[in-house]
N, C-alpha and C positions, 0 to 999 in steps of 0.2 A: 542528571537523575542518578540516584544511588542504585547500583546494580550488583551489589556484593552477593556472592553465592551463599554466605552465611545467613542471609535474609530470605532464602528461597528453599522450597521443598518440591517434591514430585516433578523434578526437571526431566523433560523428555523433548525429543525433536518435534518441531511444529509440523502440522499437517501441510499438505500442498497449498500454496497460495497463488500459484500461477494463474489459475482461471479467474480468481478475484481480481488480480492486477490487470489481466487482459480486459476485464469489464469496466475498469476505471476510465472515465473520459477526462483526459488532461486538457484543460481549457486555457485559452488566453482571453483575458477580459480587462475592462477598464473599471477600476474602483471608483464609484460615483463620488465619494466624499473627497477624493484627492485628484482624480483625473489621471492617475498613474496606471500604466498597464502592468498586469501581473500574470503569472502562470500558476495554475492551481486547479482545484476541483470544486464542484458545486455540491453542497451538502445534500440537497434534495436528490441529485443524480446518484449519489452514493446509496441513499436509501432505496431508490428505484432498482439499483443493481444488487440489492440484498445485503448491503453492508451498513445497515442502520446502526450497528454497534460502534461505528466510527464517527457517528454524529452525536453532538451534544447540543442541548438547547439552553441558551442563556435565559434564566428565569426573569431577569430584570427587564430585558427588552424583547424577549421571545424570539430572538434571532438564532438561527442554527449555525453551529461551528463544526469544525472537523478536528478529530484527534489525529493530527499529522504524525505524531510519534508512533502511533500504532500503524498507520498507513506506511510509514517508512520501513518498519520491521517487516510488514507483508511484502514490500517491494524487494527488500534484501533477500528474503526467503525465495521469492519468485526468481530473482536473478540467479541465485545459486542453482535452482532447478533448471533454468535455461542453460546455464553453463554445462551442467552435467549432460543434458541432452545434446548440446553441441559437441562436446568431447566424445560422446558415444557415436555420433554420426561421423565425426572425423576419423575415429578409430575404425569404424566399419568401412569407410571409404578407402582408407589406407590399406586395408586387408583385401580389397576387391581388385582382382587382376585387370 
């Protein structure tokens, strides 16, 4: 995907994503059409968790899909937040006698 700065404006840091990511239910499931086991999310569960913006509907077959590229960005932001919290806790612990 093209991501050049020359194509963007109003660039700011994203809001916290940690709570959204904590609400995502990562599931193991069998895909009925192939019998293969996969790891992923369920579109309807994302909607229930208030993340309907990550769900898209295929107008041809009326099945719901997930915008995984957006979900991945949310996860990266949440990971960054978690690392900052961990580092702060480690620093506080190191300064405690």
